[in-house]
N, C-alpha and C positions, 0 to 999 in steps of 0.2 A: 253590173257587166262592167268592166269597166277594160275600154278598148283602145283607148290612146294615153299619152303619157309622154312626161319630160324626164333626159335628166341635163342635167346643168353640171359637169364636170369642177365647173370651179367651189361648187359651193359643196363638193362632199370633200370625205379623207377617208381612203381604205381603207384608214389600217380603223377607222372606228367600228369597222365594218371586220377587221381582225387580219383583213389578205396578205400572207407574206408571199405570194407568187400571183405575179398574172400571165395569164398568155393572149389576152386583148384591152386596148387602150381604148376605150371606146369612146365616140366621138362625141361633142354635145349635139343634143339634141332635142327638139321641141315638139316633136309629133311624132311619135312611136310609134307603130301602127301594126299588127297580126302576120307574120309570116315574115318579120324581118327578124335578122341577125341581133340580140339582144345581150346586153354585162347580166352573167349574173355571176352569182359568190356561191361554189358550194366547197363542201369538203371533203377532202380528197383520204385515199385510205391512208396513208403515214401521217394522218392527223391535220397539214398543209390546211391554210384555208384558199382557193384560188380562184381568180376573176376572169371567168370564160366568156366564148361566143357562143351563144342558143340561138334555136330558129324557135320562135314569138309564137309556140300552135300544138302542142303535146304529142308526138304521134306510139300509140302501145305499143310494149314489147312484142306484142301477141300479131300484131296488126300488118297484115301481107303487102308487100309491094302496090299490090293493084287493090287494093283496097279504097275504097271511096268513102273517107270516111268523113264525120261535122268535122269543123276550125272548132277545136279544142284550144280555145285561148285562157278562157279561165273556168276551173273547177268551185264548185258548188261545196263550201265548209263542210254542212250537211251530210250529205254524202260522198266526201274523200273519199274517208274511209272504204267505203264499200264500193264505190263504183266500177264495174268492172278494168270503166277505162284508167280508172289510178290509183286504189288501192294499192297493188304492189310498187310504184314510186311514192308513197305519202310512208306507207313502213318504213323502208329506209334510203329514200332520195330525194329529201328532202331542200331545200336551199330560197336564198335572197335573191331576190329582185332590186336594188337600186333605184330609188327614185327625187327626183323633187316633185313633181308635181304630177296628177295629172287629170281624163276632161273626163267628163259625164255632161249627160245630153236630158234638156229636163223639158218634158213636152206643151207646151202651150194652150191656148185654152182656143186659140185660132188654128189648130191644128201642128202647127212648124213643133219646130227642138231647137231650145236653145241650149249650148255649151258653154259648162259652167267647170273655171278650171279651179283644183283643188290642189292645196299644200300646208306639211306639218307643220304647226305655230312650233318656231326654234331649235328643228329638227329636219334632218332626210326621210324618206320615207325610205322604208325596208318592207315591201312585199313579200310576205309567204307565198312563193311556189316549189313544185315539185318540174324534176326534172326525168327523162328519160330519152335514151340515146344522145342524142342532140339536139334536141328538142327540150323544150318547157312549156309547164303551164300555170299560170298566175289564180289563187285561190279569191273568190270571195266569201264573203259572211253579212251578216244584216247589216239595215246599216243605222251611225250615233245621230244624232239630233240634227247635227249640221250638213250629215248624207242624205238624210231623208225628207230634208226640202226640195230636193233635186229629184235621183231618187229612191227605189225600193232595195239598191245591193250599194255594197261598196266594198273595198282591194281590205285582205287580210293586212291590217298593217302591224309588222313588230316593233318593241321595245328589246335595247340595247341588252336589257336583264334576261331576255328570251332566245337570242344570235346561238349560243352554245349549245344548245339541250336541243334546238331546232333540227337542228346541221349537222346533228350523232346521227350515225346510221341504225337507229334502233326504233323497234318499233313506238311510237307512243301510247301512253294508257287514256281510258276514255279521259278521268280530270285532268290529265294534261292537256286531251285535246279540246277540249272545249277551254282550257285556259289559253289554244294561240289563237285558235279559229272565233271568238270571239271581234265585236267591234272597240276601237278607241272609244275612250271615253267622251263623251258630250266636251263640246267647247276645245276639243287636241287639233278642232283642221280653220285652216281660212277658204273662204271660195269664193268668187267674183263671176259673174257671166263676161263671156271671149266672144271674140272675131270668131262668124260662122265659119272663115274659111280653113279653122283648124281639121269641120269634116273632108277637103280634099287632102290625101297623100304628098300631096304637089309641093303644098307649104310646108316648110319645116324652119321658120326666122325666130327671133325675139318676140315682135309683135303680139304672135299668136295666147304670148300669155300677159297681154299688157291689158284690164277692164274695157270693156267694150263700152265705147264712147254713148249716152243718153238712157243706159240699161243699168 
C-alpha cells in the first residue's frame, strides 16, 4: 500500500507526460497524504491531455452522499477490473498521478516501523490510477525485488510507452491488463530509510527525503 508520496516539480516535465493543458499547477511537496488534492493527468473527450487537481480517495459513482465508505486511496491490480467500487472507472477513466518518490514502512523486529523512500532510477514516477468525479485512486501490485525488502505491495508505475493506451477511454483486454498492472522490473528502484517524521502530515519539507543518519 502506498499512502504517502512526493512531487518535486523541478524534477519533472509535463511535456514528458504529454500534457497539453493545465487547470492546476501543483506545488512541490514532500509528504503528500490521502484526502488531499493531488496532481492528476487525464485525457479529455477532445483528446487533449490535461493536468487537474483531484482528491486522493476515490468515491464510487454509485455512492450516496451520506454513505460512510472506507478510504479508497489504493485499488489492488488483481481486483480493480472486477470490484464494484472500481470496475466502472477502470474501464474508461484511467489516469496518471505524477510523482518523484513514494514512502513505504517496514516493520522491524522490535515492532516499530521504519519509513523508506523509493524513487525510480533516472526517471519520474507515473502511478497508474483511476478517477471518478473529482476523486482518484492509485493502483497497487505485487512488489519487485527492491520493494519486497520493505513491503508486500508497490504502486503500479507506468513506462512512457504505456501512457497513450492507458489513458484511452476504452476497456482493456485481459492481456493488456496484465501488461499494465505488473511490477517494475527488478533493479528499477532506489530506496533508503528516512526520518520517521514523514509519518506525520505536520511535516512537509526537503529533509524528509534525506537518508536517515545511522541507518
